[in-house]
DSSP file (Angstrom, degrees, kcal/mol; ACC not computed):
  #  RESIDUE AA STRUCTURE BP1 BP2  ACC     N-H-->O    O-->H-N    N-H-->O    O-->H-N    TCO  KAPPA ALPHA  PHI   PSI    X-CA   Y-CA   Z-CA
    1    1 A M              0   0    0      0, 0.0     0, 0.0     0, 0.0     0, 0.0   0.000 360.0 360.0 360.0 134.0   16.4  -52.9   62.6
    2    2 A R        -     0   0    0      1,-0.1     3,-0.1     6,-0.0     6,-0.0  -0.525 360.0-113.1 -79.5 144.9   18.5  -54.0   59.6
    3    3 A P        -     0   0    0      0, 0.0     5,-0.1     0, 0.0    -1,-0.1  -0.362  45.7 -84.9 -69.8 157.3   22.2  -55.0   60.1
    4    4 A P    >>  -     0   0    0      0, 0.0     3,-2.4     0, 0.0     4,-0.6  -0.230  45.4-103.6 -57.5 155.0   24.8  -52.7   58.6
    5    5 A A  G >4 S+     0   0    0      1,-0.3     3,-1.0     2,-0.2     0, 0.0   0.830 122.3  57.9 -52.1 -36.4   25.6  -53.5   54.9
    6    6 A S  G 34 S+     0   0    0      1,-0.2    -1,-0.3     3,-0.0     0, 0.0   0.677 106.5  49.8 -70.0 -15.6   28.8  -55.3   55.9
    7    7 A K  G <4 S+     0   0    0     -3,-2.4    -1,-0.2     2,-0.1    -2,-0.2   0.448  81.8 119.2-101.9  -3.2   26.8  -57.7   58.1
    8    8 A K    <<  -     0   0    0     -3,-1.0     2,-0.4    -4,-0.6    -3,-0.0  -0.338  48.8-153.5 -65.8 144.8   24.2  -58.7   55.6
    9    9 A R        -     0   0    0     -2,-0.0     2,-0.5     2,-0.0    -2,-0.1  -0.913   1.3-149.8-118.4 147.8   24.0  -62.4   54.7
   10   10 A V        -     0   0    0     -2,-0.4     2,-0.3     2,-0.0    -2,-0.0  -0.972   9.4-143.7-120.1 129.4   22.8  -63.8   51.5
   11   11 A A        -     0   0    0     -2,-0.5     2,-0.6     2,-0.0    -2,-0.0  -0.714   8.4-148.7 -90.4 141.0   21.1  -67.3   51.3
   12   12 A A        -     0   0    0     -2,-0.3     2,-0.5     2,-0.0    -2,-0.0  -0.949  14.5-173.7-110.6 121.3   21.8  -69.4   48.3
   13   13 A I        -     0   0    0     -2,-0.6     2,-0.5     2,-0.0    33,-0.0  -0.964  23.6-130.8-117.7 124.4   18.9  -71.8   47.3
   14   14 A E        -     0   0    0     -2,-0.5     2,-0.6    31,-0.0    -2,-0.0  -0.618  23.2-152.7 -72.6 119.2   19.4  -74.3   44.6
   15   15 A I        -     0   0    0     -2,-0.5     2,-0.3    32,-0.1    30,-0.1  -0.853  10.8-132.8 -99.4 122.3   16.4  -73.9   42.2
   16   16 A A        -     0   0    0     -2,-0.6     2,-0.1    28,-0.3     5,-0.1  -0.565  21.2-131.1 -73.2 131.3   15.5  -77.1   40.3
   17   17 A Q    >   -     0   0    0     -2,-0.3     3,-1.2     1,-0.1     4,-0.5  -0.465  20.5-112.9 -78.8 155.1   14.9  -76.4   36.6
   18   18 A R  G >  S+     0   0    0      1,-0.3     3,-1.2     2,-0.2    -1,-0.1   0.870 115.7  59.3 -57.1 -37.5   11.8  -77.8   34.9
   19   19 A A  G 3  S+     0   0    0      1,-0.3    -1,-0.3     7,-0.0     7,-0.0   0.771 112.3  38.9 -64.5 -25.3   13.8  -80.2   32.9
   20   20 A E  G <  S+     0   0    0     -3,-1.2    -1,-0.3     2,-0.0    -2,-0.2   0.319  90.2 121.8-106.6   7.3   15.2  -81.9   36.0
   21   21 A A    <   -     0   0    0     -3,-1.2    -3,-0.0    -4,-0.5     2,-0.0  -0.451  58.3-130.7 -74.8 140.1   12.0  -81.7   38.1
   22   22 A D     >  -     0   0    0     -2,-0.2     4,-2.9     1,-0.1     5,-0.2  -0.221  41.5 -86.7 -75.1 179.2   10.5  -84.9   39.4
   23   23 A R  H  > S+     0   0    0      1,-0.2     4,-2.4     2,-0.2     5,-0.2   0.911 127.0  48.4 -58.4 -48.1    6.8  -85.6   38.9
   24   24 A A  H  > S+     0   0    0      1,-0.2     4,-2.1     2,-0.2    -1,-0.2   0.911 115.8  43.9 -61.0 -43.7    5.6  -83.7   42.0
   25   25 A L  H  > S+     0   0    0      2,-0.2     4,-3.0     1,-0.2    -1,-0.2   0.900 111.0  53.9 -69.6 -40.2    7.7  -80.6   41.2
   26   26 A A  H  X S+     0   0    0     -4,-2.9     4,-2.1     1,-0.2    -2,-0.2   0.905 110.7  47.5 -60.3 -41.1    6.8  -80.6   37.5
   27   27 A E  H  X S+     0   0    0     -4,-2.4     4,-2.3    -5,-0.2    -1,-0.2   0.906 111.9  49.7 -66.1 -41.5    3.1  -80.6   38.5
   28   28 A A  H  X S+     0   0    0     -4,-2.1     4,-2.0     2,-0.2    -2,-0.2   0.931 110.3  50.2 -63.0 -44.8    3.7  -77.8   41.0
   29   29 A Y  H  X S+     0   0    0     -4,-3.0     4,-0.9     1,-0.2    -1,-0.2   0.916 110.6  50.4 -58.0 -43.1    5.6  -75.8   38.3
   30   30 A R  H  < S+     0   0    0     -4,-2.1     3,-0.4     1,-0.2    -1,-0.2   0.905 111.6  47.8 -62.3 -41.8    2.7  -76.3   35.9
   31   31 A R  H  < S+     0   0    0     -4,-2.3    -1,-0.2     1,-0.2    -2,-0.2   0.791 119.1  37.5 -73.1 -28.1    0.1  -75.2   38.5
   32   32 A V  H  < S+     0   0    0     -4,-2.0     8,-0.5    -5,-0.2    -1,-0.2   0.403  86.5 130.5-104.0   3.2    1.9  -72.0   39.5
   33   33 A A     <  -     0   0    0     -4,-0.9     5,-0.1    -3,-0.4    -3,-0.1  -0.205  49.9-135.2 -60.2 145.3    3.3  -71.0   36.1
   34   34 A G    >   -     0   0    0      4,-2.8     3,-2.2     1,-0.0    -1,-0.1  -0.143  43.3 -74.4 -85.1-172.0    2.8  -67.5   34.9
   35   35 A P  T 3  S+     0   0    0      0, 0.0    -2,-0.1     0, 0.0    -1,-0.0   0.755 132.3  57.0 -58.8 -25.6    1.7  -66.4   31.4
   36   36 A D  T 3  S-     0   0    0      2,-0.3    -3,-0.0     1,-0.0     0, 0.0   0.469 119.2-109.1 -86.1  -0.5    5.1  -67.3   30.0
   37   37 A G  S <  S+     0   0    0     -3,-2.2    -4,-0.1     1,-0.3    -5,-0.1   0.355  88.6  99.5  91.6  -6.4    4.8  -70.9   31.3
   38   38 A D  S    S-     0   0    0     -6,-0.1    -4,-2.8    -5,-0.1    -1,-0.3  -0.837  75.8-111.8-112.3 150.5    7.5  -70.5   34.0
   39   39 A P        -     0   0    0      0, 0.0    -6,-0.2     0, 0.0   -10,-0.1  -0.476  41.8 -97.3 -74.2 152.1    6.9  -69.9   37.7
   40   40 A A    >>  -     0   0    0     -8,-0.5     4,-2.5    -2,-0.1     3,-1.4  -0.373  34.1-115.6 -61.8 148.1    7.9  -66.5   39.2
   41   41 A H  H 3> S+     0   0    0      1,-0.3     4,-1.6     2,-0.2    -1,-0.1   0.859 115.7  61.7 -56.1 -36.9   11.4  -66.6   40.8
   42   42 A I  H 34 S+     0   0    0      1,-0.2    -1,-0.3     2,-0.2     4,-0.0   0.783 112.1  38.6 -63.4 -25.6    9.9  -65.9   44.2
   43   43 A L  H X4 S+     0   0    0     -3,-1.4     3,-2.1     2,-0.1    -2,-0.2   0.831 107.8  62.4 -87.4 -38.5    7.9  -69.2   43.8
   44   44 A A  H >< S+     0   0    0     -4,-2.5     3,-2.1     1,-0.3   -28,-0.3   0.757  87.9  71.6 -62.0 -24.8   10.7  -71.2   42.2
   45   45 A V  T 3< S+     0   0    0     -4,-1.6    -1,-0.3     1,-0.3    -2,-0.1   0.698  91.0  61.9 -65.3 -14.6   12.9  -70.8   45.3
   46   46 A S  T X   +     0   0    0     -3,-2.1     3,-2.7     1,-0.2     7,-0.4   0.261  67.8 116.0 -89.7  12.5   10.5  -73.2   46.9
   47   47 A S  T <   +     0   0    0     -3,-2.1    -1,-0.2     1,-0.3    -2,-0.1   0.783  66.5  63.1 -56.5 -28.6   11.4  -75.9   44.4
   48   48 A P  T 3  S+     0   0    0      0, 0.0    -1,-0.3     0, 0.0    -2,-0.1   0.727 114.1  35.9 -66.2 -16.3   12.8  -78.1   47.2
   49   49 A N    <>  -     0   0    0     -3,-2.7     4,-1.9     1,-0.1     3,-0.4  -0.729  68.9-177.7-137.2  85.4    9.3  -78.2   48.6
   50   50 A P  H  > S+     0   0    0      0, 0.0     4,-2.2     0, 0.0     5,-0.2   0.832  83.9  55.2 -55.5 -36.4    6.6  -78.3   45.9
   51   51 A R  H  > S+     0   0    0      1,-0.2     4,-2.6     2,-0.2     5,-0.2   0.928 107.4  49.1 -64.7 -42.8    3.7  -78.2   48.3
   52   52 A A  H  > S+     0   0    0     -3,-0.4     4,-2.7     1,-0.2    -1,-0.2   0.884 108.8  55.2 -61.5 -37.8    5.1  -75.0   50.0
   53   53 A M  H  X S+     0   0    0     -4,-1.9     4,-2.2    -7,-0.4    -2,-0.2   0.932 110.9  43.4 -60.3 -46.5    5.4  -73.5   46.5
   54   54 A E  H  X S+     0   0    0     -4,-2.2     4,-2.3     2,-0.2    -2,-0.2   0.883 112.8  51.9 -69.1 -37.6    1.8  -74.1   45.7
   55   55 A D  H  X S+     0   0    0     -4,-2.6     4,-2.4     2,-0.2    -2,-0.2   0.910 110.0  50.1 -62.5 -41.7    0.7  -72.9   49.2
   56   56 A H  H  X S+     0   0    0     -4,-2.7     4,-2.6     1,-0.2    -2,-0.2   0.914 110.2  50.0 -62.0 -44.0    2.7  -69.7   48.6
   57   57 A A  H  X S+     0   0    0     -4,-2.2     4,-2.6     2,-0.2    -2,-0.2   0.904 111.0  49.0 -63.3 -41.3    1.0  -69.2   45.2
   58   58 A R  H  X S+     0   0    0     -4,-2.3     4,-2.5     2,-0.2    -2,-0.2   0.914 111.1  50.1 -64.2 -42.7   -2.5  -69.7   46.7
   59   59 A L  H  X S+     0   0    0     -4,-2.4     4,-2.6     2,-0.2     5,-0.2   0.944 111.9  47.9 -60.1 -48.1   -1.7  -67.3   49.5
   60   60 A Y  H  X S+     0   0    0     -4,-2.6     4,-2.8     1,-0.2     5,-0.3   0.935 112.3  48.4 -58.8 -48.4   -0.5  -64.6   47.0
   61   61 A R  H  X>S+     0   0    0     -4,-2.6     4,-2.7     1,-0.2     5,-0.6   0.903 112.2  49.8 -61.6 -40.4   -3.5  -65.1   44.8
   62   62 A G  H  X5S+     0   0    0     -4,-2.5     4,-1.4     3,-0.2    -1,-0.2   0.923 114.3  44.4 -63.6 -43.8   -5.9  -64.8   47.7
   63   63 A L  H  <5S+     0   0    0     -4,-2.6    -2,-0.2    -5,-0.2    -1,-0.2   0.902 123.4  34.2 -66.8 -41.7   -4.2  -61.6   49.0
   64   64 A M  H  <5S+     0   0    0     -4,-2.8    -2,-0.2    -5,-0.2    -3,-0.2   0.777 134.8  20.0 -88.8 -27.1   -4.0  -59.9   45.7
   65   65 A F  H  <5S+     0   0    0     -4,-2.7    -3,-0.2    -5,-0.3    -2,-0.2   0.529  99.2  97.7-122.6  -9.7   -7.1  -61.1   43.9
   66   66 A G  S  <<S-     0   0    0     -4,-1.4    -4,-0.0    -5,-0.6     2,-0.0  -0.147  90.1 -64.3 -76.1 174.9   -9.5  -62.3   46.7
   67   67 A A  S    S+     0   0    0      2,-0.1    -1,-0.2     0, 0.0    -2,-0.1  -0.349  72.3 147.8 -59.7 135.3  -12.4  -60.4   48.2
   68   68 A S        -     0   0    0     -3,-0.1     4,-0.1     2,-0.1    -5,-0.0  -0.971  59.4-123.3-165.9 150.1  -11.0  -57.3   50.1
   69   69 A P  S    S+     0   0    0      0, 0.0     2,-0.3     0, 0.0    -1,-0.1   0.632  94.2  84.8 -73.0 -11.5  -12.0  -53.8   51.0
   70   70 A L  S    S-     0   0    0      1,-0.1    -2,-0.1     2,-0.0     2,-0.1  -0.705  81.0-126.6 -91.4 141.7   -8.7  -52.8   49.3
   71   71 A S     >  -     0   0    0     -2,-0.3     4,-2.2     1,-0.1     5,-0.2  -0.320  29.8-105.4 -74.0 166.9   -8.5  -52.2   45.5
   72   72 A R  H  > S+     0   0    0      1,-0.2     4,-2.4     2,-0.2     5,-0.2   0.902 123.2  53.2 -60.1 -40.8   -5.9  -54.0   43.4
   73   73 A S  H  > S+     0   0    0      1,-0.2     4,-2.1     2,-0.2    -1,-0.2   0.898 108.3  49.4 -61.7 -41.4   -4.0  -50.8   43.2
   74   74 A E  H  > S+     0   0    0      2,-0.2     4,-2.4     1,-0.2    -1,-0.2   0.893 110.2  50.9 -66.0 -39.2   -4.0  -50.3   46.9
   75   75 A R  H  X S+     0   0    0     -4,-2.2     4,-2.5     2,-0.2    -2,-0.2   0.917 110.3  49.3 -63.7 -42.6   -2.8  -53.9   47.4
   76   76 A E  H  X S+     0   0    0     -4,-2.4     4,-2.4     1,-0.2    -1,-0.2   0.886 109.7  52.4 -63.3 -38.5    0.1  -53.3   45.0
   77   77 A L  H  X S+     0   0    0     -4,-2.1     4,-2.5     2,-0.2    -2,-0.2   0.927 109.5  48.3 -63.7 -45.1    1.0  -50.1   46.8
   78   78 A V  H  X S+     0   0    0     -4,-2.4     4,-2.6     1,-0.2     5,-0.2   0.938 112.6  49.0 -59.6 -46.7    1.1  -51.9   50.1
   79   79 A A  H  X S+     0   0    0     -4,-2.5     4,-2.5     1,-0.2    -2,-0.2   0.890 111.6  49.7 -60.9 -40.0    3.3  -54.7   48.6
   80   80 A T  H  X S+     0   0    0     -4,-2.4     4,-2.7     2,-0.2    -1,-0.2   0.918 111.7  47.3 -66.2 -44.0    5.6  -52.1   47.0
   81   81 A V  H  X S+     0   0    0     -4,-2.5     4,-2.7     2,-0.2    -2,-0.2   0.919 113.3  48.3 -64.9 -43.3    6.1  -50.2   50.3
   82   82 A V  H  X S+     0   0    0     -4,-2.6     4,-2.0    -5,-0.2    -2,-0.2   0.928 113.4  47.5 -62.8 -45.2    6.7  -53.4   52.2
   83   83 A S  H  <>S+     0   0    0     -4,-2.5     5,-3.1    -5,-0.2     4,-0.4   0.926 113.6  47.6 -61.5 -45.0    9.2  -54.6   49.6
   84   84 A R  H ><5S+     0   0    0     -4,-2.7     3,-1.3     1,-0.2    -2,-0.2   0.921 110.8  51.3 -62.7 -44.1   11.0  -51.2   49.6
   85   85 A T  H 3<5S+     0   0    0     -4,-2.7    -1,-0.2     1,-0.3    -2,-0.2   0.869 112.4  47.1 -60.5 -37.2   11.1  -51.1   53.3
   86   86 A N  T 3<5S-     0   0    0     -4,-2.0    -1,-0.3    -5,-0.2    -2,-0.2   0.427 115.3-115.5 -85.7   1.0   12.7  -54.6   53.4
   87   87 A G  T < 5 +     0   0    0     -3,-1.3     2,-0.4    -4,-0.4    -3,-0.2   0.789  68.2 142.9  70.8  27.3   15.2  -53.7   50.7
   88   88 A C      < -     0   0    0     -5,-3.1    -1,-0.2    -6,-0.2    -2,-0.1  -0.853  50.8-146.2-103.8 133.9   13.6  -56.3   48.3
   89   89 A H              0   0    0     -2,-0.4    -1,-0.1     1,-0.3    -5,-0.1   0.608 360.0 360.0 -76.1  -9.1   13.4  -55.5   44.6
   90   90 A Y              0   0    0     -7,-0.1    -1,-0.3   -11,-0.0    -7,-0.1   0.484 360.0 360.0 -75.0 360.0   10.1  -57.4   44.4
């Protein structure tokens, strides 16, 4: 059950920009970058832990593009319903 709107908390995560990334983070950003050359925001929040960022990207790719009895459209529908249920705009 979700808390009332007045009780919601928001976490603030400092996201390291590519220009200020150390070698490990710069490599992680390069490996998880989207078509525009930047990582998705949902991945960039893991910038304090580049390995976790890459693990998250691998998990996502496996779920959305790996072998499955679900079509890509069905997977997107599940993701949309879960996000909506959780109040997430992703």
